[in-house]
Structure formats: C-alpha cells, structure tokens
N, CA and C atoms as a LAMMPS dump frame, in Angstrom:
ITEM: TIMESTEP
0
ITEM: NUMBER OF ATOMS
528
ITEM: BOX BOUNDS ff ff ff
-5.0000000000000000e+02 5.0000000000000000e+02
-5.0000000000000000e+02 5.0000000000000000e+02
-5.0000000000000000e+02 5.0000000000000000e+02
ITEM: ATOMS id mol type element x y z
1 1 1 N 331.454 -191.597 379.656
2 1 2 C 330.27 -191.836 380.445
3 1 3 C 330.447 -193.149 381.206
4 2 1 N 329.999 -193.184 382.452
5 2 2 C 330.182 -194.361 383.294
6 2 3 C 329.237 -195.494 382.891
7 3 1 N 329.582 -196.689 383.331
8 3 2 C 328.768 -197.869 383.025
9 3 3 C 327.367 -197.757 383.61
10 4 1 N 327.267 -197.291 384.846
11 4 2 C 325.953 -197.207 385.488
12 4 3 C 325.065 -196.197 384.772
13 5 1 N 325.626 -195.075 384.367
14 5 2 C 324.849 -194.064 383.653
15 5 3 C 324.448 -194.592 382.287
16 6 1 N 325.354 -195.274 381.593
17 6 2 C 325.005 -195.889 380.31
18 6 3 C 323.847 -196.862 380.462
19 7 1 N 323.915 -197.7 381.488
20 7 2 C 322.863 -198.687 381.726
21 7 3 C 321.533 -198.004 382.009
22 8 1 N 321.546 -196.981 382.852
23 8 2 C 320.304 -196.266 383.165
24 8 3 C 319.721 -195.596 381.921
25 9 1 N 320.567 -195.029 381.102
26 9 2 C 320.083 -194.389 379.862
27 9 3 C 319.527 -195.437 378.889
28 10 1 N 320.184 -196.598 378.796
29 10 2 C 319.678 -197.675 377.928
30 10 3 C 318.321 -198.185 378.391
31 11 1 N 318.06 -198.112 379.682
32 11 2 C 316.775 -198.538 380.235
33 11 3 C 315.723 -197.432 380.156
34 12 1 N 316.072 -196.308 379.528
35 12 2 C 315.186 -195.154 379.4
36 12 3 C 314.726 -194.616 380.754
37 13 1 N 315.622 -194.627 381.702
38 13 2 C 315.341 -194.052 383.013
39 13 3 C 315.381 -192.539 382.858
40 14 1 N 314.335 -191.875 383.321
41 14 2 C 314.27 -190.419 383.183
42 14 3 C 315.025 -189.745 384.326
43 15 1 N 315.258 -188.463 384.17
44 15 2 C 315.986 -187.701 385.185
45 15 3 C 315.244 -187.659 386.514
46 16 1 N 313.926 -187.742 386.489
47 16 2 C 313.133 -187.684 387.719
48 16 3 C 312.956 -189.045 388.384
49 17 1 N 313.385 -190.113 387.73
50 17 2 C 313.281 -191.444 388.324
51 17 3 C 314.283 -191.593 389.46
52 18 1 N 313.996 -192.534 390.334
53 18 2 C 314.806 -192.736 391.526
54 18 3 C 315.587 -194.044 391.404
55 19 1 N 316.849 -193.987 391.807
56 19 2 C 317.718 -195.156 391.841
57 19 3 C 317.907 -195.519 393.312
58 20 1 N 317.604 -196.775 393.646
59 20 2 C 317.729 -197.226 395.032
60 20 3 C 319.075 -197.919 395.233
61 21 1 N 319.733 -197.603 396.338
62 21 2 C 321.013 -198.215 396.69
63 21 3 C 320.858 -198.867 398.06
64 22 1 N 321.309 -200.107 398.174
65 22 2 C 321.219 -200.775 399.479
66 22 3 C 322.484 -201.584 399.733
67 23 1 N 322.766 -201.766 401.015
68 23 2 C 323.953 -202.501 401.418
69 23 3 C 323.723 -203.048 402.819
70 24 1 N 324.141 -204.286 403.044
71 24 2 C 324.056 -204.901 404.365
72 24 3 C 325.332 -205.674 404.627
73 25 1 N 325.838 -205.529 405.827
74 25 2 C 326.989 -206.301 406.275
75 25 3 C 326.746 -206.63 407.744
76 26 1 N 327.154 -207.811 408.158
77 26 2 C 326.893 -208.222 409.528
78 26 3 C 328.121 -208.766 410.22
79 27 1 N 327.959 -208.992 411.517
80 27 2 C 329.037 -209.524 412.335
81 27 3 C 328.437 -210.49 413.358
82 28 1 N 329.192 -211.523 413.674
83 28 2 C 328.795 -212.413 414.756
84 28 3 C 329.012 -211.662 416.065
85 29 1 N 328.038 -211.79 416.969
86 29 2 C 328.072 -210.985 418.196
87 29 3 C 327.708 -211.816 419.425
88 30 1 N 328.049 -211.252 420.56
89 30 2 C 327.567 -211.716 421.862
90 30 3 C 326.505 -210.701 422.258
91 31 1 N 325.256 -210.992 422.009
92 31 2 C 324.209 -210.006 422.241
93 31 3 C 323.878 -209.814 423.719
94 32 1 N 324.434 -210.631 424.593
95 32 2 C 324.142 -210.483 426.016
96 32 3 C 324.811 -209.249 426.625
97 33 1 N 325.845 -208.725 425.985
98 33 2 C 326.538 -207.571 426.567
99 33 3 C 325.907 -206.226 426.174
100 34 1 N 324.889 -206.231 425.348
101 34 2 C 324.118 -205.061 424.933
102 34 3 C 324.925 -203.974 424.233
103 35 1 N 326.17 -204.239 423.922
104 35 2 C 326.957 -203.291 423.126
105 35 3 C 327.171 -203.848 421.72
106 36 1 N 326.449 -204.903 421.413
107 36 2 C 326.669 -205.595 420.142
108 36 3 C 326.329 -204.741 418.917
109 37 1 N 325.367 -203.847 419.022
110 37 2 C 325.026 -203.002 417.872
111 37 3 C 326.171 -202.043 417.59
112 38 1 N 326.654 -201.356 418.605
113 38 2 C 327.753 -200.412 418.436
114 38 3 C 329.004 -201.127 417.933
115 39 1 N 329.275 -202.305 418.466
116 39 2 C 330.438 -203.079 418.018
117 39 3 C 330.286 -203.505 416.559
118 40 1 N 329.075 -203.863 416.157
119 40 2 C 328.831 -204.27 414.768
120 40 3 C 328.991 -203.102 413.808
121 41 1 N 328.577 -201.917 414.234
122 41 2 C 328.768 -200.725 413.4
123 41 3 C 330.258 -200.506 413.167
124 42 1 N 331.066 -200.702 414.204
125 42 2 C 332.51 -200.511 414.085
126 42 3 C 333.169 -201.613 413.25
127 43 1 N 332.66 -202.851 413.349
128 43 2 C 333.258 -203.974 412.637
129 43 3 C 332.878 -204.026 411.156
130 44 1 N 331.729 -203.487 410.822
131 44 2 C 331.279 -203.542 409.434
132 44 3 C 331.59 -202.227 408.721
133 45 1 N 331.486 -202.228 407.42
134 45 2 C 331.766 -201.033 406.631
135 45 3 C 330.533 -200.26 406.212
136 46 1 N 329.37 -200.624 406.738
137 46 2 C 328.13 -200.004 406.286
138 46 3 C 328.084 -198.502 406.57
139 47 1 N 328.425 -198.093 407.778
140 47 2 C 328.403 -196.664 408.119
141 47 3 C 329.385 -195.882 407.253
142 48 1 N 330.541 -196.469 406.995
143 48 2 C 331.542 -195.821 406.149
144 48 3 C 331.029 -195.661 404.72
145 49 1 N 330.383 -196.7 404.211
146 49 2 C 329.863 -196.628 402.836
147 49 3 C 328.769 -195.569 402.717
148 50 1 N 327.887 -195.513 403.719
149 50 2 C 326.841 -194.495 403.693
150 50 3 C 327.445 -193.101 403.815
151 51 1 N 328.426 -192.941 404.678
152 51 2 C 329.082 -191.639 404.842
153 51 3 C 329.711 -191.179 403.532
154 52 1 N 330.337 -192.099 402.803
155 52 2 C 330.939 -191.741 401.512
156 52 3 C 329.886 -191.251 400.519
157 53 1 N 328.711 -191.866 400.549
158 53 2 C 327.624 -191.382 399.688
159 53 3 C 327.205 -189.973 400.093
160 54 1 N 327.088 -189.758 401.395
161 54 2 C 326.581 -188.471 401.887
162 54 3 C 327.521 -187.309 401.624
163 55 1 N 328.83 -187.559 401.574
164 55 2 C 329.772 -186.459 401.328
165 55 3 C 330.041 -186.253 399.842
166 56 1 N 329.407 -187.041 399.001
167 56 2 C 329.571 -186.879 397.557
168 56 3 C 328.762 -185.668 397.083
169 57 1 N 328.978 -185.227 395.852
170 57 2 C 328.213 -184.084 395.344
171 57 3 C 326.781 -184.437 394.933
172 58 1 N 326.385 -185.702 395.068
173 58 2 C 325.038 -186.135 394.691
174 58 3 C 324.17 -186.2 395.945
175 59 1 N 323.026 -185.507 395.961
176 59 2 C 322.131 -185.588 397.124
177 59 3 C 321.615 -187.02 397.314
178 60 1 N 321.621 -187.472 398.561
179 60 2 C 321.193 -188.823 398.908
180 60 3 C 319.99 -188.711 399.839
181 61 1 N 318.928 -189.43 399.5
182 61 2 C 317.671 -189.35 400.232
183 61 3 C 317.403 -190.661 400.959
184 62 1 N 316.679 -190.573 402.078
185 62 2 C 316.365 -191.814 402.775
186 62 3 C 315.335 -192.615 401.998
187 63 1 N 315.08 -193.807 402.485
188 63 2 C 314.197 -194.741 401.775
189 63 3 C 312.771 -194.215 401.69
190 64 1 N 312.363 -193.455 402.685
191 64 2 C 310.997 -192.951 402.742
192 64 3 C 311.007 -191.44 402.571
193 65 1 N 309.901 -190.893 402.256
194 65 2 C 309.799 -189.452 402.139
195 65 3 C 309.992 -188.961 400.72
196 66 1 N 309.933 -187.672 400.608
197 66 2 C 309.987 -187.021 399.311
198 66 3 C 311.425 -186.848 398.824
199 67 1 N 311.613 -187.072 397.538
200 67 2 C 312.913 -186.85 396.912
201 67 3 C 312.852 -185.478 396.251
202 68 1 N 313.256 -184.469 397.034
203 68 2 C 313.212 -183.105 396.525
204 68 3 C 314.382 -182.315 397.103
205 69 1 N 314.702 -181.241 396.439
206 69 2 C 315.845 -180.422 396.844
207 69 3 C 315.706 -179.98 398.302
208 70 1 N 316.79 -180.156 399.062
209 70 2 C 316.804 -179.762 400.458
210 70 3 C 316.26 -180.82 401.409
211 71 1 N 315.765 -181.916 400.876
212 71 2 C 315.168 -182.971 401.699
213 71 3 C 316.1 -184.18 401.826
214 72 1 N 317.376 -183.991 401.526
215 72 2 C 318.326 -185.108 401.553
216 72 3 C 318.819 -185.358 402.981
217 73 1 N 319.476 -186.48 403.177
218 73 2 C 319.917 -186.906 404.504
219 73 3 C 320.895 -185.913 405.122
220 74 1 N 321.843 -185.421 404.353
221 74 2 C 322.826 -184.481 404.896
222 74 3 C 322.146 -183.205 405.403
223 75 1 N 321.167 -182.712 404.676
224 75 2 C 320.419 -181.536 405.145
225 75 3 C 319.606 -181.853 406.394
226 76 1 N 319.077 -183.072 406.493
227 76 2 C 318.373 -183.491 407.706
228 76 3 C 319.33 -183.481 408.899
229 77 1 N 320.54 -183.957 408.692
230 77 2 C 321.531 -183.968 409.759
231 77 3 C 321.896 -182.539 410.177
232 78 1 N 322.008 -181.641 409.192
233 78 2 C 322.276 -180.231 409.503
234 78 3 C 321.13 -179.622 410.303
235 79 1 N 319.905 -179.901 409.88
236 79 2 C 318.728 -179.356 410.561
237 79 3 C 318.615 -179.855 411.997
238 80 1 N 319.125 -181.045 412.258
239 80 2 C 319.104 -181.615 413.61
240 80 3 C 320.355 -181.242 414.403
241 81 1 N 321.153 -180.314 413.887
242 81 2 C 322.341 -179.761 414.551
243 81 3 C 323.439 -180.805 414.791
244 82 1 N 323.45 -181.878 414.019
245 82 2 C 324.478 -182.903 414.188
246 82 3 C 325.819 -182.498 413.593
247 83 1 N 325.812 -181.511 412.708
248 83 2 C 327.042 -181.134 412.025
249 83 3 C 327.642 -179.839 412.571
250 84 1 N 327.041 -179.287 413.605
251 84 2 C 327.498 -178.003 414.152
252 84 3 C 328.898 -178.068 414.75
253 85 1 N 329.29 -179.217 415.29
254 85 2 C 330.592 -179.335 415.956
255 85 3 C 331.733 -179.685 414.999
256 86 1 N 331.435 -179.835 413.721
257 86 2 C 332.484 -180.18 412.765
258 86 3 C 333.435 -178.997 412.575
259 87 1 N 334.724 -179.262 412.723
260 87 2 C 335.751 -178.252 412.509
261 87 3 C 336.054 -178.201 411.015
262 88 1 N 335.686 -177.135 410.363
263 88 2 C 335.826 -177.027 408.904
264 88 3 C 337.265 -177.136 408.424
265 89 1 N 338.23 -176.955 409.297
266 89 2 C 339.629 -177.091 408.927
267 89 3 C 340.067 -178.55 408.844
268 90 1 N 339.247 -179.421 409.378
269 90 2 C 339.547 -180.851 409.378
270 90 3 C 339.253 -181.429 407.992
271 91 1 N 340.12 -182.307 407.508
272 91 2 C 339.955 -182.879 406.177
273 91 3 C 339.077 -184.123 406.15
274 92 1 N 338.618 -184.586 407.271
275 92 2 C 337.937 -185.883 407.344
276 92 3 C 336.446 -185.736 407.579
277 93 1 N 335.746 -185.041 406.692
278 93 2 C 334.306 -184.863 406.848
279 93 3 C 333.588 -186.211 406.79
280 94 1 N 334.056 -187.104 405.935
281 94 2 C 333.459 -188.436 405.842
282 94 3 C 333.567 -189.197 407.152
283 95 1 N 334.718 -189.089 407.816
284 95 2 C 334.892 -189.749 409.12
285 95 3 C 333.951 -189.147 410.158
286 96 1 N 333.789 -187.836 410.119
287 96 2 C 332.89 -187.159 411.051
288 96 3 C 331.445 -187.625 410.832
289 97 1 N 331.029 -187.691 409.585
290 97 2 C 329.673 -188.162 409.253
291 97 3 C 329.504 -189.603 409.72
292 98 1 N 330.512 -190.429 409.49
293 98 2 C 330.466 -191.832 409.913
294 98 3 C 330.252 -191.928 411.427
295 99 1 N 330.961 -191.124 412.199
296 99 2 C 330.795 -191.116 413.657
297 99 3 C 329.374 -190.728 414.051
298 100 1 N 328.826 -189.714 413.389
299 100 2 C 327.468 -189.262 413.707
300 100 3 C 326.436 -190.325 413.337
301 101 1 N 326.659 -191.011 412.242
302 101 2 C 325.752 -192.1 411.863
303 101 3 C 325.784 -193.206 412.916
304 102 1 N 326.987 -193.555 413.375
305 102 2 C 327.124 -194.598 414.391
306 102 3 C 326.449 -194.181 415.699
307 103 1 N 326.583 -192.916 416.064
308 103 2 C 325.978 -192.422 417.303
309 103 3 C 324.456 -192.442 417.255
310 104 1 N 323.888 -192.285 416.076
311 104 2 C 322.435 -192.168 415.942
312 104 3 C 321.777 -193.429 415.39
313 105 1 N 322.486 -194.549 415.367
314 105 2 C 321.924 -195.755 414.758
315 105 3 C 320.653 -196.214 415.463
316 106 1 N 320.549 -196.005 416.754
317 106 2 C 319.351 -196.441 417.481
318 106 3 C 318.118 -195.637 417.081
319 107 1 N 318.325 -194.442 416.549
320 107 2 C 317.211 -193.619 416.091
321 107 3 C 316.657 -194.105 414.753
322 108 1 N 317.515 -194.701 413.915
323 108 2 C 317.097 -195.165 412.598
324 108 3 C 316.68 -194.036 411.68
325 109 1 N 317.095 -192.826 412.003
326 109 2 C 316.628 -191.649 411.296
327 109 3 C 317.403 -191.338 410.012
328 110 1 N 318.647 -191.749 409.951
329 110 2 C 319.493 -191.362 408.822
330 110 3 C 319.858 -192.548 407.938
331 111 1 N 318.945 -193.484 407.812
332 111 2 C 319.069 -194.633 406.905
333 111 3 C 320.167 -195.621 407.262
334 112 1 N 320.594 -195.629 408.504
335 112 2 C 321.498 -196.663 408.993
336 112 3 C 320.699 -197.453 410.026
337 113 1 N 320.503 -198.74 409.756
338 113 2 C 319.643 -199.557 410.607
339 113 3 C 320.354 -200.834 411.024
340 114 1 N 319.814 -201.472 412.05
341 114 2 C 320.394 -202.721 412.539
342 114 3 C 319.294 -203.747 412.785
343 115 1 N 319.675 -205 412.72
344 115 2 C 318.788 -206.095 413.124
345 115 3 C 319.662 -207.193 413.715
346 116 1 N 319.15 -207.812 414.772
347 116 2 C 319.907 -208.842 415.466
348 116 3 C 319.153 -210.163 415.405
349 117 1 N 319.859 -211.192 415.007
350 117 2 C 319.329 -212.553 415.029
351 117 3 C 320 -213.268 416.18
352 118 1 N 319.203 -213.795 417.087
353 118 2 C 319.759 -214.49 418.243
354 118 3 C 319.796 -215.993 417.952
355 119 1 N 320.994 -216.574 418.031
356 119 2 C 321.146 -218.009 417.831
357 119 3 C 320.782 -218.766 419.109
358 120 1 N 321.141 -218.198 420.223
359 120 2 C 320.818 -218.773 421.527
360 120 3 C 320.787 -217.631 422.543
361 121 1 N 320.929 -217.919 423.802
362 121 2 C 320.784 -216.878 424.817
363 121 3 C 321.931 -215.88 424.866
364 122 1 N 323.028 -216.135 424.151
365 122 2 C 324.13 -215.17 424.182
366 122 3 C 324.771 -214.881 422.829
367 123 1 N 324.684 -215.796 421.888
368 123 2 C 325.334 -215.598 420.588
369 123 3 C 324.311 -215.209 419.53
370 124 1 N 324.803 -214.513 418.502
371 124 2 C 323.922 -214.137 417.409
372 124 3 C 324.665 -213.421 416.31
373 125 1 N 323.903 -212.747 415.484
374 125 2 C 324.451 -211.983 414.365
375 125 3 C 323.725 -210.647 414.332
376 126 1 N 324.487 -209.597 414.133
377 126 2 C 323.909 -208.257 414.015
378 126 3 C 324.242 -207.727 412.62
379 127 1 N 323.206 -207.449 411.851
380 127 2 C 323.365 -206.893 410.511
381 127 3 C 323.152 -205.387 410.557
382 128 1 N 324.059 -204.665 409.942
383 128 2 C 323.967 -203.218 409.809
384 128 3 C 323.669 -202.949 408.339
385 129 1 N 322.597 -202.234 408.068
386 129 2 C 322.186 -202.033 406.684
387 129 3 C 321.839 -200.58 406.414
388 130 1 N 321.829 -200.265 405.144
389 130 2 C 321.386 -198.955 404.69
390 130 3 C 320.628 -199.133 403.386
391 131 1 N 319.619 -198.313 403.21
392 131 2 C 318.851 -198.286 401.965
393 131 3 C 318.523 -196.826 401.692
394 132 1 N 319.053 -196.308 400.608
395 132 2 C 318.887 -194.898 400.268
396 132 3 C 318.469 -194.772 398.813
397 133 1 N 318.15 -193.543 398.429
398 133 2 C 317.753 -193.266 397.049
399 133 3 C 318.472 -192.031 396.53
400 134 1 N 318.686 -191.999 395.233
401 134 2 C 319.222 -190.821 394.547
402 134 3 C 318.404 -190.598 393.282
403 135 1 N 318.323 -189.365 392.857
404 135 2 C 317.654 -189.067 391.592
405 135 3 C 318.586 -189.447 390.451
406 136 1 N 318.053 -190.091 389.453
407 136 2 C 318.855 -190.457 388.284
408 136 3 C 319.431 -189.205 387.628
409 137 1 N 318.674 -188.134 387.572
410 137 2 C 319.139 -186.889 386.967
411 137 3 C 320.364 -186.325 387.673
412 138 1 N 320.418 -186.474 388.999
413 138 2 C 321.589 -186.014 389.741
414 138 3 C 322.818 -186.835 389.377
415 139 1 N 322.629 -188.129 389.186
416 139 2 C 323.744 -188.982 388.739
417 139 3 C 324.207 -188.593 387.342
418 140 1 N 323.238 -188.328 386.452
419 140 2 C 323.584 -187.945 385.075
420 140 3 C 324.407 -186.66 385.062
421 141 1 N 323.955 -185.656 385.793
422 141 2 C 324.653 -184.361 385.832
423 141 3 C 326.052 -184.526 386.408
424 142 1 N 326.145 -185.246 387.531
425 142 2 C 327.444 -185.423 388.181
426 142 3 C 328.412 -186.192 387.298
427 143 1 N 327.909 -187.16 386.554
428 143 2 C 328.771 -187.96 385.698
429 143 3 C 329.252 -187.177 384.476
430 144 1 N 328.398 -186.321 383.949
431 144 2 C 328.74 -185.585 382.731
432 144 3 C 329.618 -184.367 382.997
433 145 1 N 329.458 -183.756 384.164
434 145 2 C 330.223 -182.562 384.495
435 145 3 C 331.518 -182.959 385.198
436 146 1 N 332.598 -182.411 384.776
437 146 2 C 333.896 -182.687 385.41
438 146 3 C 334.522 -181.414 385.952
439 147 1 N 333.681 -180.454 386.305
440 147 2 C 334.159 -179.186 386.837
441 147 3 C 333.66 -178.992 388.256
442 148 1 N 334.369 -178.151 389
443 148 2 C 333.945 -177.801 390.351
444 148 3 C 333.828 -179.009 391.256
445 149 1 N 332.707 -179.12 391.948
446 149 2 C 332.53 -180.206 392.906
447 149 3 C 332.441 -181.579 392.254
448 150 1 N 332.234 -181.63 390.937
449 150 2 C 332.139 -182.911 390.227
450 150 3 C 333.47 -183.355 389.619
451 151 1 N 334.522 -182.581 389.83
452 151 2 C 335.807 -182.832 389.186
453 151 3 C 336.313 -184.256 389.398
454 152 1 N 336.178 -184.784 390.603
455 152 2 C 336.711 -186.114 390.898
456 152 3 C 335.615 -187.153 391.076
457 153 1 N 334.395 -186.832 390.682
458 153 2 C 333.268 -187.736 390.874
459 153 3 C 333.247 -188.832 389.815
460 154 1 N 332.955 -190.041 390.251
461 154 2 C 332.767 -191.171 389.351
462 154 3 C 331.478 -191.881 389.76
463 155 1 N 330.516 -191.928 388.85
464 155 2 C 329.236 -192.579 389.158
465 155 3 C 329.44 -194.055 389.448
466 156 1 N 330.363 -194.694 388.752
467 156 2 C 330.628 -196.115 389
468 156 3 C 331.199 -196.333 390.403
469 157 1 N 332.095 -195.464 390.833
470 157 2 C 332.636 -195.568 392.193
471 157 3 C 331.562 -195.252 393.225
472 158 1 N 330.702 -194.311 392.901
473 158 2 C 329.622 -193.907 393.798
474 158 3 C 328.724 -195.09 394.152
475 159 1 N 328.362 -195.911 393.183
476 159 2 C 327.453 -197.041 393.429
477 159 3 C 328.193 -198.338 393.731
478 160 1 N 329.51 -198.313 393.653
479 160 2 C 330.306 -199.52 393.856
480 160 3 C 330.041 -200.136 395.23
481 161 1 N 329.768 -201.426 395.241
482 161 2 C 329.523 -202.161 396.475
483 161 3 C 328.064 -202.202 396.885
484 162 1 N 327.243 -201.35 396.307
485 162 2 C 325.831 -201.297 396.652
486 162 3 C 325.006 -202.164 395.694
487 163 1 N 323.888 -202.652 396.188
488 163 2 C 322.881 -203.245 395.322
489 163 3 C 322.122 -202.07 394.726
490 164 1 N 322.024 -202.032 393.412
491 164 2 C 321.406 -200.915 392.719
492 164 3 C 320.137 -201.417 392.04
493 165 1 N 319.025 -200.737 392.289
494 165 2 C 317.777 -201.12 391.624
495 165 3 C 317.047 -199.863 391.162
496 166 1 N 316.248 -200.044 390.132
497 166 2 C 315.509 -198.932 389.544
498 166 3 C 314.185 -199.471 389.001
499 167 1 N 313.134 -198.681 389.165
500 167 2 C 311.831 -199.057 388.625
501 167 3 C 311.786 -198.657 387.155
502 168 1 N 311.352 -199.595 386.324
503 168 2 C 311.185 -199.339 384.903
504 168 3 C 309.792 -199.804 384.486
505 169 1 N 309.464 -199.637 383.233
506 169 2 C 308.176 -200.116 382.718
507 169 3 C 308.08 -201.638 382.819
508 170 1 N 309.228 -202.306 382.814
509 170 2 C 309.262 -203.776 382.887
510 170 3 C 309.225 -204.262 384.334
511 171 1 N 309.256 -203.356 385.304
512 171 2 C 309.271 -203.715 386.714
513 171 3 C 310.532 -203.188 387.371
514 172 1 N 310.739 -203.561 388.607
515 172 2 C 311.94 -203.131 389.317
516 172 3 C 313.103 -204.028 388.932
517 173 1 N 314.152 -203.415 388.429
518 173 2 C 315.341 -204.158 387.983
519 173 3 C 316.488 -203.918 388.94
520 174 1 N 317.193 -204.976 389.255
521 174 2 C 318.42 -204.878 390.049
522 174 3 C 319.581 -204.949 389.074
523 175 1 N 320.473 -203.99 389.157
524 175 2 C 321.592 -203.892 388.216
525 175 3 C 322.857 -204.471 388.821
526 176 1 N 323.655 -205.116 388.001
527 176 2 C 324.94 -205.664 388.438
528 176 3 C 326.046 -204.687 388.144
C-alpha cells in the first residue's frame, strides 16, 4: 500500500471524501508582448503535470462542481470535442492532452489557470496553476488493484509534486 493511501486511511478519510491536489509554477516574463501566458505554459511543467493526472486511471475533477461519475475533466474535454482529432495509434495521449490544455488556458475551463504580476510596464511574472480534486475511494481502488488499467499505477507517483490536502474532522490538512 502506498504512503499517501496509508496516510489517508490513518486519518479515517472515507471513500466518498475528496482529496485536493494543487500545483503552481511561474516564469519571469515580458508581459508587453502579450504572448507571455502561452510562453509561461511552455516554460513551466504545470500543464504536463495536469495532463499526467488526466491520463491516469483515476478520474480527476475540477475545483468546482460535482464529484460524480462522468463529471471529470477528461469527460468534459470529450464533450467539448477537444479529443476528436486524437489519432488513437499515437502513443502520446498525455502530450496531446497537454497541448489541448495549453490551447484552452484562456478559457480556464479545464483547471489550468494563469495569473500575471506586473513589476513595471514591461516585466513581470506569470504563474500557471492547477487545482483539482479526486475521490479518495478512487485512489484506494487504484492503489489496491494491480490488474488491467491499474497495473502500473502508483498513488504516490500520482500525487508526487502536488500539494495534497483533505478535509477531516480536525479541519483541512495539507499532507507532505
């Protein structure tokens, strides 16, 4: 059993509880050229990290809305016809998802967001962030099963690099 699953079980997190994952990375930019958001998406690893979550066997939900079957981000992308052009013979589904996330960052619809801090009239910093949720029960199932789509899944690798928090009776806890 993985460390994250052990920790969640020790905290008496139920299968229906939600685990929040967040990540932010930024880049120094020249915001006067108006391509700074797209350049920051390319320079940071945030879109890649979110894409890796989305192609995993665990459903990933956006920060808002209902956490229920079929309401995950990947299904939202399918419903919006963003995945129709994917060539199923291609081995890089994660790269394809990453490209689609980068293309739609201005929409803020798929949990990839940006914010720009302007230091002066031309220089600044652009942070690319993501905040998503997963059901604890989905993590438990994926971690315990080593067959089929879960064969190579690791819950510890899944949350690696993300800030992980969960609501408990003691309040919201951030896990290391």
